[in-house]
C-alpha positions as CSV (number, residue, x, y, z in Angstrom):
1,M,-0.1,0.1,0.0
2,Q,1.5,3.2,-0.9
3,N,1.8,6.3,2.3
4,S,-0.2,9.0,1.3
5,S,1.4,11.1,4.2
6,P,1.6,14.8,3.7
7,E,5.5,15.0,3.2
8,N,4.4,12.1,0.1
9,L,2.3,14.5,-1.1
10,T,3.9,17.0,-0.9
11,T,6.7,15.6,-2.6
12,S,4.5,14.4,-5.7
13,S,3.2,17.7,-6.3
14,A,7.0,19.2,-6.7
15,L,7.9,16.7,-9.0
16,L,5.5,16.9,-10.7
17,E,5.3,20.6,-10.9
18,R,9.1,20.0,-12.1
19,G,8.7,17.9,-14.7
20,R,5.6,20.7,-16.4
21,R,8.5,23.3,-16.2
22,G,10.5,21.3,-17.2
23,E,8.8,20.2,-20.6
24,E,7.8,23.9,-20.7
25,L,11.5,24.8,-20.8
26,A,12.3,21.9,-23.1
27,A,9.5,23.6,-25.6
28,A,10.6,27.2,-25.2
29,F,14.2,25.8,-25.8
30,L,13.1,23.7,-29.1
31,H,11.2,26.4,-30.0
32,Q,14.2,29.2,-29.5
33,A,16.4,26.8,-31.7
34,G,13.3,27.1,-34.8
35,Y,11.4,23.2,-33.9
36,Q,8.3,23.6,-34.8
37,I,5.8,22.7,-31.6
38,V,2.7,21.2,-32.9
39,A,1.5,18.6,-29.7
40,A,2.3,18.7,-25.5
41,N,0.9,16.4,-23.7
42,F,-0.3,14.1,-25.9
43,I,-1.7,11.4,-24.9
44,L,-2.7,8.2,-26.6
45,P,-4.2,5.3,-26.5
46,V,-1.3,2.0,-28.0
47,G,-3.0,-1.3,-26.5
48,R,-4.0,-3.3,-23.9
49,N,-2.3,-4.9,-21.2
50,R,-2.9,-8.7,-19.8
51,N,-5.5,-7.4,-18.0
52,D,-7.1,-6.2,-20.5
53,A,-7.3,-2.9,-19.5
54,V,-5.8,0.0,-22.2
55,V,-2.8,1.4,-21.9
56,N,-2.6,5.0,-22.6
57,V,1.1,6.6,-23.3
58,E,1.9,10.3,-23.6
59,I,3.6,11.9,-26.1
60,D,5.8,14.7,-23.6
61,L,6.0,16.8,-26.6
62,V,6.1,16.7,-31.4
63,A,7.2,19.1,-33.3
64,Y,9.2,19.5,-36.9
65,E,12.5,19.9,-36.9
66,G,12.4,21.1,-41.0
67,P,10.7,17.8,-42.5
68,T,11.3,16.3,-40.0
69,L,9.0,14.8,-37.4
70,C,10.8,14.7,-33.7
71,F,8.8,12.6,-30.9
72,V,10.1,14.1,-27.9
73,E,10.8,12.6,-24.7
74,V,11.1,15.6,-21.4
75,K,13.0,14.2,-18.4
76,T,13.7,16.6,-15.3
77,R,16.0,16.4,-12.6
78,A,17.0,18.6,-10.0
79,S,20.7,17.8,-10.7
80,D,22.4,14.7,-13.3
81,W,25.4,14.5,-10.3
82,F,23.6,10.7,-10.5
83,A,22.6,9.9,-14.1
84,A,21.9,11.5,-16.8
85,P,18.3,12.3,-17.8
86,S,18.5,10.0,-20.8
87,A,20.2,6.9,-18.7
88,N,16.4,7.7,-17.3
89,V,13.9,6.2,-20.1
90,D,14.3,2.5,-19.7
91,L,13.4,-0.6,-22.6
92,R,9.9,-0.8,-21.7
93,K,10.1,3.2,-21.6
94,Q,12.0,3.2,-25.6
95,R,9.0,1.0,-26.7
96,Q,6.4,2.7,-25.2
97,I,7.7,5.4,-27.2
98,V,8.0,3.8,-30.1
99,R,4.3,2.0,-30.2
100,A,2.8,6.0,-29.4
101,A,5.2,8.0,-32.7
102,H,4.1,5.1,-34.7
103,A,0.3,5.5,-33.2
104,Y,0.7,9.6,-34.0
105,R,1.7,9.1,-37.3
106,R,-0.3,6.4,-37.9
107,M,-3.1,8.9,-36.7
108,F,-2.0,12.2,-38.9
109,G,-1.1,10.3,-42.7
110,L,2.6,10.7,-41.4
111,T,3.6,7.5,-42.0
112,N,5.9,8.5,-45.0
113,T,6.6,11.5,-43.1
114,P,11.0,11.1,-41.6
115,Y,10.9,10.6,-38.0
116,R,13.4,10.2,-34.8
117,Y,13.1,10.4,-30.9
118,D,14.6,12.5,-29.2
119,V,15.4,12.2,-25.2
């Protein structure tokens, strides 16, 4: 059972706020670098799990750099002393991003558009 003490709720709230702020900063950085942001926090179903529950995946940012569609996973940390943010995108998360990007491209008729994944 998860502990929902006030300290844990405060910590959780602070982490969510840090993540939201990180996504805002990443979007601003990419925009300044010439990317065209087309979606943020895009949630879509990518299948069902073993219990037959719908699995939704969130794509943090979707942007174009020129003709290339970029699926951006934003990882915000207070510091990278322990590990770089990209180290926190494990194989499971990579597979989710790939499935979500595939579904996004199919949904918008972009299957022939060049694309890549960024962290």
